[in-house]
mmJSON file of the N, C-alpha and C atoms, coordinates in Angstrom:
{"data_MODEL":{"atom_site":{
"group_PDB":["ATOM","ATOM","ATOM","ATOM","ATOM","ATOM","ATOM","ATOM","ATOM","ATOM","ATOM","ATOM","ATOM","ATOM","ATOM","ATOM","ATOM","ATOM","ATOM","ATOM","ATOM","ATOM","ATOM","ATOM","ATOM","ATOM","ATOM","ATOM","ATOM","ATOM","ATOM","ATOM","ATOM","ATOM","ATOM","ATOM","ATOM","ATOM","ATOM","ATOM","ATOM","ATOM","ATOM","ATOM","ATOM","ATOM","ATOM","ATOM","ATOM","ATOM","ATOM","ATOM","ATOM","ATOM","ATOM","ATOM","ATOM","ATOM","ATOM","ATOM","ATOM","ATOM","ATOM","ATOM","ATOM","ATOM","ATOM","ATOM","ATOM","ATOM","ATOM","ATOM","ATOM","ATOM","ATOM","ATOM","ATOM","ATOM","ATOM","ATOM","ATOM","ATOM","ATOM","ATOM","ATOM","ATOM","ATOM","ATOM","ATOM","ATOM","ATOM","ATOM","ATOM","ATOM","ATOM","ATOM","ATOM","ATOM","ATOM","ATOM","ATOM","ATOM","ATOM","ATOM","ATOM","ATOM","ATOM","ATOM","ATOM","ATOM","ATOM","ATOM","ATOM","ATOM","ATOM","ATOM","ATOM","ATOM","ATOM","ATOM","ATOM","ATOM","ATOM","ATOM","ATOM","ATOM","ATOM","ATOM","ATOM","ATOM","ATOM","ATOM","ATOM","ATOM","ATOM","ATOM","ATOM","ATOM","ATOM","ATOM","ATOM","ATOM","ATOM","ATOM","ATOM","ATOM","ATOM","ATOM","ATOM","ATOM","ATOM","ATOM","ATOM","ATOM","ATOM","ATOM","ATOM","ATOM","ATOM","ATOM","ATOM","ATOM","ATOM","ATOM","ATOM","ATOM","ATOM","ATOM","ATOM","ATOM","ATOM","ATOM","ATOM","ATOM","ATOM","ATOM","ATOM","ATOM","ATOM","ATOM","ATOM","ATOM","ATOM","ATOM","ATOM","ATOM","ATOM","ATOM","ATOM","ATOM","ATOM","ATOM","ATOM","ATOM","ATOM","ATOM","ATOM","ATOM","ATOM","ATOM","ATOM","ATOM","ATOM","ATOM","ATOM","ATOM","ATOM","ATOM","ATOM","ATOM","ATOM","ATOM","ATOM","ATOM","ATOM","ATOM","ATOM","ATOM","ATOM","ATOM","ATOM","ATOM"],
"id":[1,2,3,4,5,6,7,8,9,10,11,12,13,14,15,16,17,18,19,20,21,22,23,24,25,26,27,28,29,30,31,32,33,34,35,36,37,38,39,40,41,42,43,44,45,46,47,48,49,50,51,52,53,54,55,56,57,58,59,60,61,62,63,64,65,66,67,68,69,70,71,72,73,74,75,76,77,78,79,80,81,82,83,84,85,86,87,88,89,90,91,92,93,94,95,96,97,98,99,100,101,102,103,104,105,106,107,108,109,110,111,112,113,114,115,116,117,118,119,120,121,122,123,124,125,126,127,128,129,130,131,132,133,134,135,136,137,138,139,140,141,142,143,144,145,146,147,148,149,150,151,152,153,154,155,156,157,158,159,160,161,162,163,164,165,166,167,168,169,170,171,172,173,174,175,176,177,178,179,180,181,182,183,184,185,186,187,188,189,190,191,192,193,194,195,196,197,198,199,200,201,202,203,204,205,206,207,208,209,210,211,212,213,214,215,216,217,218,219,220,221,222],
"type_symbol":["N","C","C","N","C","C","N","C","C","N","C","C","N","C","C","N","C","C","N","C","C","N","C","C","N","C","C","N","C","C","N","C","C","N","C","C","N","C","C","N","C","C","N","C","C","N","C","C","N","C","C","N","C","C","N","C","C","N","C","C","N","C","C","N","C","C","N","C","C","N","C","C","N","C","C","N","C","C","N","C","C","N","C","C","N","C","C","N","C","C","N","C","C","N","C","C","N","C","C","N","C","C","N","C","C","N","C","C","N","C","C","N","C","C","N","C","C","N","C","C","N","C","C","N","C","C","N","C","C","N","C","C","N","C","C","N","C","C","N","C","C","N","C","C","N","C","C","N","C","C","N","C","C","N","C","C","N","C","C","N","C","C","N","C","C","N","C","C","N","C","C","N","C","C","N","C","C","N","C","C","N","C","C","N","C","C","N","C","C","N","C","C","N","C","C","N","C","C","N","C","C","N","C","C","N","C","C","N","C","C","N","C","C","N","C","C","N","C","C","N","C","C"],
"label_atom_id":["N","CA","C","N","CA","C","N","CA","C","N","CA","C","N","CA","C","N","CA","C","N","CA","C","N","CA","C","N","CA","C","N","CA","C","N","CA","C","N","CA","C","N","CA","C","N","CA","C","N","CA","C","N","CA","C","N","CA","C","N","CA","C","N","CA","C","N","CA","C","N","CA","C","N","CA","C","N","CA","C","N","CA","C","N","CA","C","N","CA","C","N","CA","C","N","CA","C","N","CA","C","N","CA","C","N","CA","C","N","CA","C","N","CA","C","N","CA","C","N","CA","C","N","CA","C","N","CA","C","N","CA","C","N","CA","C","N","CA","C","N","CA","C","N","CA","C","N","CA","C","N","CA","C","N","CA","C","N","CA","C","N","CA","C","N","CA","C","N","CA","C","N","CA","C","N","CA","C","N","CA","C","N","CA","C","N","CA","C","N","CA","C","N","CA","C","N","CA","C","N","CA","C","N","CA","C","N","CA","C","N","CA","C","N","CA","C","N","CA","C","N","CA","C","N","CA","C","N","CA","C","N","CA","C","N","CA","C","N","CA","C","N","CA","C","N","CA","C","N","CA","C","N","CA","C","N","CA","C"],
"label_alt_id":[null,null,null,null,null,null,null,null,null,null,null,null,null,null,null,null,null,null,null,null,null,null,null,null,null,null,null,null,null,null,null,null,null,null,null,null,null,null,null,null,null,null,null,null,null,null,null,null,null,null,null,null,null,null,null,null,null,null,null,null,null,null,null,null,null,null,null,null,null,null,null,null,null,null,null,null,null,null,null,null,null,null,null,null,null,null,null,null,null,null,null,null,null,null,null,null,null,null,null,null,null,null,null,null,null,null,null,null,null,null,null,null,null,null,null,null,null,null,null,null,null,null,null,null,null,null,null,null,null,null,null,null,null,null,null,null,null,null,null,null,null,null,null,null,null,null,null,null,null,null,null,null,null,null,null,null,null,null,null,null,null,null,null,null,null,null,null,null,null,null,null,null,null,null,null,null,null,null,null,null,null,null,null,null,null,null,null,null,null,null,null,null,null,null,null,null,null,null,null,null,null,null,null,null,null,null,null,null,null,null,null,null,null,null,null,null,null,null,null,null,null,null],
"label_comp_id":["MET","MET","MET","PRO","PRO","PRO","THR","THR","THR","GLU","GLU","GLU","LYS","LYS","LYS","GLU","GLU","GLU","LYS","LYS","LYS","HIS","HIS","HIS","PHE","PHE","PHE","THR","THR","THR","ILE","ILE","ILE","THR","THR","THR","GLU","GLU","GLU","ALA","ALA","ALA","ALA","ALA","ALA","LYS","LYS","LYS","LYS","LYS","LYS","LEU","LEU","LEU","ARG","ARG","ARG","ILE","ILE","ILE","SER","SER","SER","ARG","ARG","ARG","GLN","GLN","GLN","GLY","GLY","GLY","VAL","VAL","VAL","HIS","HIS","HIS","GLU","GLU","GLU","ALA","ALA","ALA","ILE","ILE","ILE","GLN","GLN","GLN","LYS","LYS","LYS","GLY","GLY","GLY","LEU","LEU","LEU","LEU","LEU","LEU","ARG","ARG","ARG","ALA","ALA","ALA","ARG","ARG","ARG","TRP","TRP","TRP","GLY","GLY","GLY","GLU","GLU","GLU","VAL","VAL","VAL","THR","THR","THR","ILE","ILE","ILE","VAL","VAL","VAL","LYS","LYS","LYS","LYS","LYS","LYS","ALA","ALA","ALA","LEU","LEU","LEU","LEU","LEU","LEU","ILE","ILE","ILE","THR","THR","THR","ALA","ALA","ALA","ASP","ASP","ASP","SER","SER","SER","ILE","ILE","ILE","ASP","ASP","ASP","SER","SER","SER","TYR","TYR","TYR","ARG","ARG","ARG","VAL","VAL","VAL","SER","SER","SER","LYS","LYS","LYS","ARG","ARG","ARG","HIS","HIS","HIS","ARG","ARG","ARG","ASP","ASP","ASP","ALA","ALA","ALA","GLY","GLY","GLY","LYS","LYS","LYS","LYS","LYS","LYS","MET","MET","MET","ILE","ILE","ILE","ASP","ASP","ASP","ALA","ALA","ALA"],
"label_asym_id":["A","A","A","A","A","A","A","A","A","A","A","A","A","A","A","A","A","A","A","A","A","A","A","A","A","A","A","A","A","A","A","A","A","A","A","A","A","A","A","A","A","A","A","A","A","A","A","A","A","A","A","A","A","A","A","A","A","A","A","A","A","A","A","A","A","A","A","A","A","A","A","A","A","A","A","A","A","A","A","A","A","A","A","A","A","A","A","A","A","A","A","A","A","A","A","A","A","A","A","A","A","A","A","A","A","A","A","A","A","A","A","A","A","A","A","A","A","A","A","A","A","A","A","A","A","A","A","A","A","A","A","A","A","A","A","A","A","A","A","A","A","A","A","A","A","A","A","A","A","A","A","A","A","A","A","A","A","A","A","A","A","A","A","A","A","A","A","A","A","A","A","A","A","A","A","A","A","A","A","A","A","A","A","A","A","A","A","A","A","A","A","A","A","A","A","A","A","A","A","A","A","A","A","A","A","A","A","A","A","A","A","A","A","A","A","A","A","A","A","A","A","A"],
"label_entity_id":["1","1","1","1","1","1","1","1","1","1","1","1","1","1","1","1","1","1","1","1","1","1","1","1","1","1","1","1","1","1","1","1","1","1","1","1","1","1","1","1","1","1","1","1","1","1","1","1","1","1","1","1","1","1","1","1","1","1","1","1","1","1","1","1","1","1","1","1","1","1","1","1","1","1","1","1","1","1","1","1","1","1","1","1","1","1","1","1","1","1","1","1","1","1","1","1","1","1","1","1","1","1","1","1","1","1","1","1","1","1","1","1","1","1","1","1","1","1","1","1","1","1","1","1","1","1","1","1","1","1","1","1","1","1","1","1","1","1","1","1","1","1","1","1","1","1","1","1","1","1","1","1","1","1","1","1","1","1","1","1","1","1","1","1","1","1","1","1","1","1","1","1","1","1","1","1","1","1","1","1","1","1","1","1","1","1","1","1","1","1","1","1","1","1","1","1","1","1","1","1","1","1","1","1","1","1","1","1","1","1","1","1","1","1","1","1","1","1","1","1","1","1"],
"label_seq_id":[1,1,1,2,2,2,3,3,3,4,4,4,5,5,5,6,6,6,7,7,7,8,8,8,9,9,9,10,10,10,11,11,11,12,12,12,13,13,13,14,14,14,15,15,15,16,16,16,17,17,17,18,18,18,19,19,19,20,20,20,21,21,21,22,22,22,23,23,23,24,24,24,25,25,25,26,26,26,27,27,27,28,28,28,29,29,29,30,30,30,31,31,31,32,32,32,33,33,33,34,34,34,35,35,35,36,36,36,37,37,37,38,38,38,39,39,39,40,40,40,41,41,41,42,42,42,43,43,43,44,44,44,45,45,45,46,46,46,47,47,47,48,48,48,49,49,49,50,50,50,51,51,51,52,52,52,53,53,53,54,54,54,55,55,55,56,56,56,57,57,57,58,58,58,59,59,59,60,60,60,61,61,61,62,62,62,63,63,63,64,64,64,65,65,65,66,66,66,67,67,67,68,68,68,69,69,69,70,70,70,71,71,71,72,72,72,73,73,73,74,74,74],
"pdbx_PDB_ins_code":[null,null,null,null,null,null,null,null,null,null,null,null,null,null,null,null,null,null,null,null,null,null,null,null,null,null,null,null,null,null,null,null,null,null,null,null,null,null,null,null,null,null,null,null,null,null,null,null,null,null,null,null,null,null,null,null,null,null,null,null,null,null,null,null,null,null,null,null,null,null,null,null,null,null,null,null,null,null,null,null,null,null,null,null,null,null,null,null,null,null,null,null,null,null,null,null,null,null,null,null,null,null,null,null,null,null,null,null,null,null,null,null,null,null,null,null,null,null,null,null,null,null,null,null,null,null,null,null,null,null,null,null,null,null,null,null,null,null,null,null,null,null,null,null,null,null,null,null,null,null,null,null,null,null,null,null,null,null,null,null,null,null,null,null,null,null,null,null,null,null,null,null,null,null,null,null,null,null,null,null,null,null,null,null,null,null,null,null,null,null,null,null,null,null,null,null,null,null,null,null,null,null,null,null,null,null,null,null,null,null,null,null,null,null,null,null,null,null,null,null,null,null],
"Cartn_x":[117.475,115.596,115.549,113.766,113.678,113.73,113.886,114.16,112.488,112.148,110.898,110.741,111.09,110.407,110.015,110.115,109.933,108.438,107.894,106.36,106.083,104.926,104.638,103.487,102.894,101.691,101.048,99.618,99.483,99.174,98.924,98.241,97.156,96.205,95.047,95.444,95.884,96.404,97.264,98.428,98.957,98.435,97.386,96.651,95.852,95.112,94.301,95.178,96.503,97.224,97.702,98.331,98.623,97.414,95.872,94.876,95.247,95.084,95.392,94.509,94.342,94.037,94.818,94.072,94.871,95.934,94.834,96.4,96.976,96.873,98.215,99.405,98.984,99.984,100.641,100.023,100.441,101.469,101.197,101.751,103.219,102.922,104.145,105.125,104.508,105.884,106.309,105.525,106.212,107.129,106.68,107.874,109.271,109.399,110.319,109.984,108.794,108.78,108.544,107.88,107.506,108.322,108.731,109.654,108.318,108.801,107.453,108.144,107.884,108.502,107.153,106.943,106.03,106.521,105.229,105.196,103.965,103.876,102.697,102.082,100.665,100.17,99.569,98.889,98.462,99.061,98.759,99.708,99.25,98.071,97.704,97.717,97.887,97.723,98.771,99.396,100.661,99.996,100.979,100.28,101.741,101.691,103.039,102.858,104.1,104.289,105.076,104.724,105.238,105.646,107.053,107.547,107.161,106.947,106.294,107.12,108.709,109.542,109.121,109.036,108.66,107.522,106.309,105.127,105.493,106.53,106.614,107.493,108.097,109.205,108.622,107.08,106.558,105.912,106.39,105.283,104.312,103.164,101.891,101.505,101.683,101.518,100.303,100.04,98.518,97.653,97.904,97.046,96.54,97.298,96.958,96.323,96.509,96.023,94.829,94.258,92.957,92.032,92.776,92.081,91.767,92.435,92.192,91.254,91.341,90.113,88.923,88.741,87.283,86.792,87.937,87.607,87.056,87.395,87.632,85.863,85.736,84.185,83.273,83.604,82.236,81.829],
"Cartn_y":[43.007,42.939,44.454,44.915,45.844,46.692,48.013,48.593,48.684,49.142,49.024,50.851,51.567,52.483,52.845,51.881,51.262,51.101,51.685,51.403,50.288,49.156,48.225,48.085,47.554,47.307,45.806,45.46,44.163,43.696,42.576,42.111,43.404,43.265,43.776,45.584,46.185,47.602,47.977,46.695,47.107,47.13,46.174,46.001,47.517,47.947,48.724,50.556,50.628,51.723,51.22,50.241,50.049,49.903,49.951,49.741,48.539,47.649,45.895,45.34,43.892,42.588,42.251,41.597,40.914,40.101,39.083,38.458,39.057,40.139,40.926,41.153,41.822,41.207,40.209,39.188,37.5,37.595,37.521,37.641,38.15,39.727,40.022,40.225,39.256,38.874,37.814,36.396,35.844,35.754,37.129,37.207,37.97,38.214,39.025,40.677,40.972,42.526,43.158,42.826,43.448,42.405,43.182,42.703,42.573,41.206,41.116,40.175,40.326,39.272,38.686,37.634,37.521,38.591,38.889,39.78,39.728,39.854,39.985,41.551,41.37,42.327,42.836,41.848,41.906,40.617,40.633,39.674,38.222,38.473,36.575,36.343,37.463,37.191,37.321,36.972,37.256,37.303,38.286,38.401,38.963,38.972,39.716,40.746,41.754,42.889,43.397,44.186,44.962,46.211,46.497,47.877,49.117,50.275,51.276,51.841,51.304,51.851,50.734,49.587,48.195,48.767,48.85,49.74,51.022,51.952,52.951,53.312,51.761,51.764,50.507,50.149,48.7,49.669,48.725,49.332,48.274,48.719,47.715,47.311,46.199,45.576,46.064,46.035,46.637,45.158,44.242,43.216,43.666,43.803,43.923,45.328,46.348,47.554,47.545,47.213,46.442,45.982,44.688,43.875,44.754,45.554,46.814,47.876,48.266,48.948,48.424,47.276,46.613,45.975,46.22,46.083,47.331,48.535,49.684,50.197,50.077,50.32,49.234,48.308,47.52,48.008],
"Cartn_z":[22.229,23.1,22.746,22.838,22.884,23.879,24.049,25.23,25.858,26.957,27.729,27.126,26.588,26.266,25.047,24.075,22.624,22.695,21.749,21.462,20.957,21.214,20.607,20.315,19.262,18.843,19.198,19.16,18.873,17.633,17.052,15.59,15.468,16.127,15.651,15.576,16.39,16.49,15.006,14.878,13.989,12.665,12.773,11.305,11.232,12.172,12.271,11.84,12.295,11.768,10.615,9.979,8.694,7.495,8.012,7.539,6.377,7.07,6.531,7.305,6.52,7.638,8.537,9.552,10.525,9.787,8.644,8.372,7.719,6.571,5.736,7.114,8.636,9.52,9.749,9.82,9.876,9.069,7.805,6.708,6.361,6.823,6.881,7.851,9.006,10.132,9.424,9.007,8.355,7.461,6.605,5.521,6.064,7.007,7.931,7.744,6.917,6.465,7.943,8.522,9.825,10.934,12.233,13.35,14.528,14.958,16.317,17.229,18.362,19.559,20.258,20.854,22.052,23.249,23.753,24.798,25.582,27.197,27.896,27.43,27.095,26.888,28.491,29.274,30.45,31.572,32.234,33.248,32.54,32.473,32.086,30.53,29.453,28.416,27.501,26.753,25.384,24.297,23.48,22.453,21.4,20.296,19.343,19.844,19.653,20.121,18.496,18.055,16.753,16.882,16.685,17.223,16.388,17.011,16.171,15.045,15.172,13.921,13.199,13.18,11.953,11.214,12.162,11.17,10.5,11.026,10.065,8.931,8.99,7.762,6.801,6.969,6.478,5.302,4.12,2.983,2.76,2.519,2.652,0.809,0.658,-0.823,-1.128,-2.746,-3.006,-2.476,-2.658,-2.438,-0.815,-0.003,1.511,1.258,0.793,0.912,0.503,-0.701,-1.272,-0.188,0.605,1.105,2.409,2.555,3.773,3.746,2.174,2.084,2.07,1.953,1.577,3.393,4.445,5.624,6.204,5.795,6.081,5.855,4.412,3.688,4.273,4.868,5.226,6.503],
"occupancy":[1.0,1.0,1.0,1.0,1.0,1.0,1.0,1.0,1.0,1.0,1.0,1.0,1.0,1.0,1.0,1.0,1.0,1.0,1.0,1.0,1.0,1.0,1.0,1.0,1.0,1.0,1.0,1.0,1.0,1.0,1.0,1.0,1.0,1.0,1.0,1.0,1.0,1.0,1.0,1.0,1.0,1.0,1.0,1.0,1.0,1.0,1.0,1.0,1.0,1.0,1.0,1.0,1.0,1.0,1.0,1.0,1.0,1.0,1.0,1.0,1.0,1.0,1.0,1.0,1.0,1.0,1.0,1.0,1.0,1.0,1.0,1.0,1.0,1.0,1.0,1.0,1.0,1.0,1.0,1.0,1.0,1.0,1.0,1.0,1.0,1.0,1.0,1.0,1.0,1.0,1.0,1.0,1.0,1.0,1.0,1.0,1.0,1.0,1.0,1.0,1.0,1.0,1.0,1.0,1.0,1.0,1.0,1.0,1.0,1.0,1.0,1.0,1.0,1.0,1.0,1.0,1.0,1.0,1.0,1.0,1.0,1.0,1.0,1.0,1.0,1.0,1.0,1.0,1.0,1.0,1.0,1.0,1.0,1.0,1.0,1.0,1.0,1.0,1.0,1.0,1.0,1.0,1.0,1.0,1.0,1.0,1.0,1.0,1.0,1.0,1.0,1.0,1.0,1.0,1.0,1.0,1.0,1.0,1.0,1.0,1.0,1.0,1.0,1.0,1.0,1.0,1.0,1.0,1.0,1.0,1.0,1.0,1.0,1.0,1.0,1.0,1.0,1.0,1.0,1.0,1.0,1.0,1.0,1.0,1.0,1.0,1.0,1.0,1.0,1.0,1.0,1.0,1.0,1.0,1.0,1.0,1.0,1.0,1.0,1.0,1.0,1.0,1.0,1.0,1.0,1.0,1.0,1.0,1.0,1.0,1.0,1.0,1.0,1.0,1.0,1.0,1.0,1.0,1.0,1.0,1.0,1.0],
"B_iso_or_equiv":[0.0,0.0,0.0,0.0,0.0,0.0,0.0,0.0,0.0,0.0,0.0,0.0,0.0,0.0,0.0,0.0,0.0,0.0,0.0,0.0,0.0,0.0,0.0,0.0,0.0,0.0,0.0,0.0,0.0,0.0,0.0,0.0,0.0,0.0,0.0,0.0,0.0,0.0,0.0,0.0,0.0,0.0,0.0,0.0,0.0,0.0,0.0,0.0,0.0,0.0,0.0,0.0,0.0,0.0,0.0,0.0,0.0,0.0,0.0,0.0,0.0,0.0,0.0,0.0,0.0,0.0,0.0,0.0,0.0,0.0,0.0,0.0,0.0,0.0,0.0,0.0,0.0,0.0,0.0,0.0,0.0,0.0,0.0,0.0,0.0,0.0,0.0,0.0,0.0,0.0,0.0,0.0,0.0,0.0,0.0,0.0,0.0,0.0,0.0,0.0,0.0,0.0,0.0,0.0,0.0,0.0,0.0,0.0,0.0,0.0,0.0,0.0,0.0,0.0,0.0,0.0,0.0,0.0,0.0,0.0,0.0,0.0,0.0,0.0,0.0,0.0,0.0,0.0,0.0,0.0,0.0,0.0,0.0,0.0,0.0,0.0,0.0,0.0,0.0,0.0,0.0,0.0,0.0,0.0,0.0,0.0,0.0,0.0,0.0,0.0,0.0,0.0,0.0,0.0,0.0,0.0,0.0,0.0,0.0,0.0,0.0,0.0,0.0,0.0,0.0,0.0,0.0,0.0,0.0,0.0,0.0,0.0,0.0,0.0,0.0,0.0,0.0,0.0,0.0,0.0,0.0,0.0,0.0,0.0,0.0,0.0,0.0,0.0,0.0,0.0,0.0,0.0,0.0,0.0,0.0,0.0,0.0,0.0,0.0,0.0,0.0,0.0,0.0,0.0,0.0,0.0,0.0,0.0,0.0,0.0,0.0,0.0,0.0,0.0,0.0,0.0,0.0,0.0,0.0,0.0,0.0,0.0],
"pdbx_formal_charge":[null,null,null,null,null,null,null,null,null,null,null,null,null,null,null,null,null,null,null,null,null,null,null,null,null,null,null,null,null,null,null,null,null,null,null,null,null,null,null,null,null,null,null,null,null,null,null,null,null,null,null,null,null,null,null,null,null,null,null,null,null,null,null,null,null,null,null,null,null,null,null,null,null,null,null,null,null,null,null,null,null,null,null,null,null,null,null,null,null,null,null,null,null,null,null,null,null,null,null,null,null,null,null,null,null,null,null,null,null,null,null,null,null,null,null,null,null,null,null,null,null,null,null,null,null,null,null,null,null,null,null,null,null,null,null,null,null,null,null,null,null,null,null,null,null,null,null,null,null,null,null,null,null,null,null,null,null,null,null,null,null,null,null,null,null,null,null,null,null,null,null,null,null,null,null,null,null,null,null,null,null,null,null,null,null,null,null,null,null,null,null,null,null,null,null,null,null,null,null,null,null,null,null,null,null,null,null,null,null,null,null,null,null,null,null,null,null,null,null,null,null,null],
"auth_seq_id":[1,1,1,2,2,2,3,3,3,4,4,4,5,5,5,6,6,6,7,7,7,8,8,8,9,9,9,10,10,10,11,11,11,12,12,12,13,13,13,14,14,14,15,15,15,16,16,16,17,17,17,18,18,18,19,19,19,20,20,20,21,21,21,22,22,22,23,23,23,24,24,24,25,25,25,26,26,26,27,27,27,28,28,28,29,29,29,30,30,30,31,31,31,32,32,32,33,33,33,34,34,34,35,35,35,36,36,36,37,37,37,38,38,38,39,39,39,40,40,40,41,41,41,42,42,42,43,43,43,44,44,44,45,45,45,46,46,46,47,47,47,48,48,48,49,49,49,50,50,50,51,51,51,52,52,52,53,53,53,54,54,54,55,55,55,56,56,56,57,57,57,58,58,58,59,59,59,60,60,60,61,61,61,62,62,62,63,63,63,64,64,64,65,65,65,66,66,66,67,67,67,68,68,68,69,69,69,70,70,70,71,71,71,72,72,72,73,73,73,74,74,74],
"auth_comp_id":["MET","MET","MET","PRO","PRO","PRO","THR","THR","THR","GLU","GLU","GLU","LYS","LYS","LYS","GLU","GLU","GLU","LYS","LYS","LYS","HIS","HIS","HIS","PHE","PHE","PHE","THR","THR","THR","ILE","ILE","ILE","THR","THR","THR","GLU","GLU","GLU","ALA","ALA","ALA","ALA","ALA","ALA","LYS","LYS","LYS","LYS","LYS","LYS","LEU","LEU","LEU","ARG","ARG","ARG","ILE","ILE","ILE","SER","SER","SER","ARG","ARG","ARG","GLN","GLN","GLN","GLY","GLY","GLY","VAL","VAL","VAL","HIS","HIS","HIS","GLU","GLU","GLU","ALA","ALA","ALA","ILE","ILE","ILE","GLN","GLN","GLN","LYS","LYS","LYS","GLY","GLY","GLY","LEU","LEU","LEU","LEU","LEU","LEU","ARG","ARG","ARG","ALA","ALA","ALA","ARG","ARG","ARG","TRP","TRP","TRP","GLY","GLY","GLY","GLU","GLU","GLU","VAL","VAL","VAL","THR","THR","THR","ILE","ILE","ILE","VAL","VAL","VAL","LYS","LYS","LYS","LYS","LYS","LYS","ALA","ALA","ALA","LEU","LEU","LEU","LEU","LEU","LEU","ILE","ILE","ILE","THR","THR","THR","ALA","ALA","ALA","ASP","ASP","ASP","SER","SER","SER","ILE","ILE","ILE","ASP","ASP","ASP","SER","SER","SER","TYR","TYR","TYR","ARG","ARG","ARG","VAL","VAL","VAL","SER","SER","SER","LYS","LYS","LYS","ARG","ARG","ARG","HIS","HIS","HIS","ARG","ARG","ARG","ASP","ASP","ASP","ALA","ALA","ALA","GLY","GLY","GLY","LYS","LYS","LYS","LYS","LYS","LYS","MET","MET","MET","ILE","ILE","ILE","ASP","ASP","ASP","ALA","ALA","ALA"],
"auth_asym_id":["A","A","A","A","A","A","A","A","A","A","A","A","A","A","A","A","A","A","A","A","A","A","A","A","A","A","A","A","A","A","A","A","A","A","A","A","A","A","A","A","A","A","A","A","A","A","A","A","A","A","A","A","A","A","A","A","A","A","A","A","A","A","A","A","A","A","A","A","A","A","A","A","A","A","A","A","A","A","A","A","A","A","A","A","A","A","A","A","A","A","A","A","A","A","A","A","A","A","A","A","A","A","A","A","A","A","A","A","A","A","A","A","A","A","A","A","A","A","A","A","A","A","A","A","A","A","A","A","A","A","A","A","A","A","A","A","A","A","A","A","A","A","A","A","A","A","A","A","A","A","A","A","A","A","A","A","A","A","A","A","A","A","A","A","A","A","A","A","A","A","A","A","A","A","A","A","A","A","A","A","A","A","A","A","A","A","A","A","A","A","A","A","A","A","A","A","A","A","A","A","A","A","A","A","A","A","A","A","A","A","A","A","A","A","A","A","A","A","A","A","A","A"],
"auth_atom_id":["N","CA","C","N","CA","C","N","CA","C","N","CA","C","N","CA","C","N","CA","C","N","CA","C","N","CA","C","N","CA","C","N","CA","C","N","CA","C","N","CA","C","N","CA","C","N","CA","C","N","CA","C","N","CA","C","N","CA","C","N","CA","C","N","CA","C","N","CA","C","N","CA","C","N","CA","C","N","CA","C","N","CA","C","N","CA","C","N","CA","C","N","CA","C","N","CA","C","N","CA","C","N","CA","C","N","CA","C","N","CA","C","N","CA","C","N","CA","C","N","CA","C","N","CA","C","N","CA","C","N","CA","C","N","CA","C","N","CA","C","N","CA","C","N","CA","C","N","CA","C","N","CA","C","N","CA","C","N","CA","C","N","CA","C","N","CA","C","N","CA","C","N","CA","C","N","CA","C","N","CA","C","N","CA","C","N","CA","C","N","CA","C","N","CA","C","N","CA","C","N","CA","C","N","CA","C","N","CA","C","N","CA","C","N","CA","C","N","CA","C","N","CA","C","N","CA","C","N","CA","C","N","CA","C","N","CA","C","N","CA","C","N","CA","C","N","CA","C","N","CA","C","N","CA","C","N","CA","C"],
"pdbx_PDB_model_num":[1,1,1,1,1,1,1,1,1,1,1,1,1,1,1,1,1,1,1,1,1,1,1,1,1,1,1,1,1,1,1,1,1,1,1,1,1,1,1,1,1,1,1,1,1,1,1,1,1,1,1,1,1,1,1,1,1,1,1,1,1,1,1,1,1,1,1,1,1,1,1,1,1,1,1,1,1,1,1,1,1,1,1,1,1,1,1,1,1,1,1,1,1,1,1,1,1,1,1,1,1,1,1,1,1,1,1,1,1,1,1,1,1,1,1,1,1,1,1,1,1,1,1,1,1,1,1,1,1,1,1,1,1,1,1,1,1,1,1,1,1,1,1,1,1,1,1,1,1,1,1,1,1,1,1,1,1,1,1,1,1,1,1,1,1,1,1,1,1,1,1,1,1,1,1,1,1,1,1,1,1,1,1,1,1,1,1,1,1,1,1,1,1,1,1,1,1,1,1,1,1,1,1,1,1,1,1,1,1,1,1,1,1,1,1,1,1,1,1,1,1,1]
}}}
């Protein structure tokens, strides 16, 4: 279980930080390339939270990097 001090990101925040699509983040989680857990973002909302160290160690695939470039350029 992560410690309280450990930084986490939502799917959207992780996508922006990695410069890939939200779908790319979901795929990386499903493949076990990014660690995520369900957690509360606000009192009434739950979201997958991705650890900062997981994002820092993740290597974006060429396909997701190219898709992310299209999103940024749009």
